[in-house]
C-alpha positions as CSV (number, residue, x, y, z in Angstrom):
1,M,18.6,-4.9,5.8
2,V,16.8,-3.8,9.1
3,S,13.0,-3.8,9.9
4,I,12.1,-0.4,11.4
5,D,10.4,-0.8,14.9
6,S,6.7,0.0,14.7
7,N,6.9,1.9,18.0
8,A,9.4,4.5,16.3
9,L,7.1,5.3,13.3
10,E,6.7,8.8,13.4
11,L,8.9,10.1,10.7
12,H,9.7,13.4,12.6
13,A,10.8,11.4,15.6
14,L,13.6,9.3,13.1
15,D,17.1,10.3,12.2
16,F,17.3,10.4,8.4
17,S,20.9,9.6,8.6
18,S,20.0,6.3,10.8
19,L,17.8,5.1,7.8
20,S,19.7,2.9,5.4
21,I,18.8,1.6,1.7
22,G,16.8,-1.9,2.3
23,D,15.2,-1.1,5.5
24,Q,11.8,-2.1,6.0
25,L,8.9,-0.3,6.9
26,P,6.4,-2.0,9.3
27,P,3.9,-4.0,7.0
28,L,0.3,-3.1,7.2
29,Q,-1.8,-6.6,7.2
30,F,-5.1,-5.7,6.2
31,G,-6.8,-8.8,6.3
32,A,-9.3,-10.9,4.1
33,I,-11.3,-8.7,1.8
34,S,-14.6,-9.4,2.0
35,R,-18.0,-9.3,0.1
36,H,-18.7,-6.9,2.6
37,T,-15.6,-5.0,2.0
38,L,-16.1,-4.9,-1.6
39,A,-19.5,-3.2,-1.4
40,L,-18.3,-0.5,1.2
41,Y,-15.5,0.4,-1.1
42,C,-18.0,0.6,-4.0
43,G,-20.0,3.0,-2.2
44,G,-17.0,5.0,-0.9
45,S,-15.1,5.2,-4.3
46,G,-18.1,5.4,-6.4
47,D,-17.0,2.4,-8.7
48,H,-19.9,0.6,-8.7
49,N,-18.6,-2.0,-11.5
50,P,-20.7,-5.0,-10.8
51,I,-17.6,-7.4,-11.3
52,H,-16.9,-6.5,-7.8
53,V,-19.7,-7.1,-6.0
54,D,-22.3,-9.4,-8.1
55,R,-21.0,-12.9,-8.6
56,D,-23.7,-14.0,-11.5
57,F,-22.0,-10.8,-13.3
58,A,-18.4,-12.0,-12.6
59,Q,-18.9,-15.4,-13.7
60,A,-20.8,-14.6,-16.8
61,A,-17.4,-12.5,-17.5
62,G,-15.4,-15.8,-17.2
63,Y,-14.4,-15.3,-13.3
64,D,-15.0,-17.8,-10.8
65,D,-16.2,-14.9,-8.2
66,V,-15.9,-11.4,-7.6
67,F,-12.5,-9.8,-7.3
68,A,-11.2,-6.5,-5.1
69,H,-10.8,-3.3,-7.0
70,G,-7.4,-2.7,-7.6
71,M,-7.6,0.8,-6.6
72,L,-8.6,-0.7,-2.9
73,S,-5.3,-2.1,-3.0
74,M,-3.6,1.0,-3.7
75,A,-5.5,2.4,-0.8
76,I,-4.0,-0.3,1.6
77,L,-0.7,0.9,0.4
78,G,-1.5,4.4,1.1
79,R,-2.9,3.7,4.4
80,M,0.2,1.9,5.3
81,L,2.5,5.0,4.2
82,T,0.0,7.6,6.3
83,N,0.7,5.3,9.3
84,W,4.4,6.2,8.9
85,T,4.1,9.6,7.8
86,A,2.0,12.7,7.5
87,Q,0.3,12.8,4.1
88,E,1.8,16.0,3.2
89,N,4.9,14.2,3.3
90,I,4.1,11.8,0.4
91,K,5.3,13.5,-3.0
92,T,4.8,10.9,-5.4
93,F,2.8,7.4,-5.1
94,S,2.6,5.2,-8.0
95,V,1.5,1.5,-8.6
96,R,1.3,-1.3,-11.4
97,F,-1.5,-3.7,-11.0
98,S,0.0,-7.1,-11.5
99,A,-2.5,-9.5,-10.1
100,I,-6.3,-9.7,-9.3
101,T,-7.1,-9.7,-5.4
102,Q,-9.7,-12.5,-4.9
103,V,-12.5,-12.1,-2.6
104,L,-11.4,-13.5,0.8
105,D,-7.3,-13.0,-0.2
106,E,-5.7,-11.8,2.7
107,V,-3.7,-8.8,1.8
108,T,-0.4,-7.1,3.2
109,A,0.9,-3.9,2.2
110,S,5.0,-3.5,2.7
111,A,7.7,-0.8,1.7
112,T,11.5,-1.3,1.1
113,I,14.0,2.1,1.3
114,S,15.5,2.1,-2.3
115,D,17.0,5.6,-2.3
116,K,17.7,8.2,0.3
117,T,18.4,11.9,-1.3
118,S,18.4,15.7,-0.2
119,E,16.6,17.8,-2.5
120,N,15.8,21.3,-2.3
121,G,16.7,21.4,1.4
122,E,14.4,18.0,1.8
123,Q,15.4,14.9,3.2
124,R,13.8,12.0,1.0
125,L,13.2,8.5,0.8
126,T,12.5,6.6,-2.4
127,L,10.4,3.4,-1.4
128,D,9.6,0.5,-3.2
129,I,6.2,-0.8,-2.2
130,E,4.1,-3.9,-3.1
131,T,1.0,-5.5,-1.9
132,R,0.7,-9.6,-1.6
133,T,-2.0,-11.9,-0.7
134,Q,-1.7,-14.6,2.0
135,T,-0.4,-17.0,-0.7
136,G,2.5,-14.4,-1.7
137,A,0.9,-13.6,-5.0
138,K,2.2,-10.0,-5.6
139,T,-0.7,-7.8,-6.7
140,L,0.5,-4.3,-6.8
141,T,4.1,-3.0,-7.1
142,G,5.4,0.9,-7.2
143,S,7.0,3.5,-5.7
144,A,6.6,6.4,-3.3
145,T,8.8,9.4,-2.2
146,I,8.4,10.7,0.7
147,V,10.1,13.5,2.8
148,V,11.6,13.2,6.3
149,P,10.9,16.0,8.5
150,P,14.0,17.2,10.1
151,L,14.5,16.3,14.0
152,K,12.9,18.6,16.3
């Protein structure tokens, strides 16, 4: 297993043949999910469910505190992918929510190459993707398929 150098992230500059199953993309360390981040995400996403911003509401529902939107963690994964390739190169992107991201959790997104194929004249990578908190709790798992543009 090899970690791909974050200084060589532009896929158009990478040689598809040099990538191997098990290689890891550079992780994206998003940092702590603050109450401010949750409020901004509510506005940006249009998801104003009070369980994400109103502590009293969350406690009345049986939670200790508010928690992050699952789609916020998916957005962090999307940002990790678009840090590595152009959005139009992402062919598939799906996740399964597996745990709650608590307020103040520090989120890290990561990806590992699980398959390499050539399909319809395109070189494609399948990635296993996930987010974890600072405690190692896995909050999202999923996969993405991206096209690696040919070298110029």
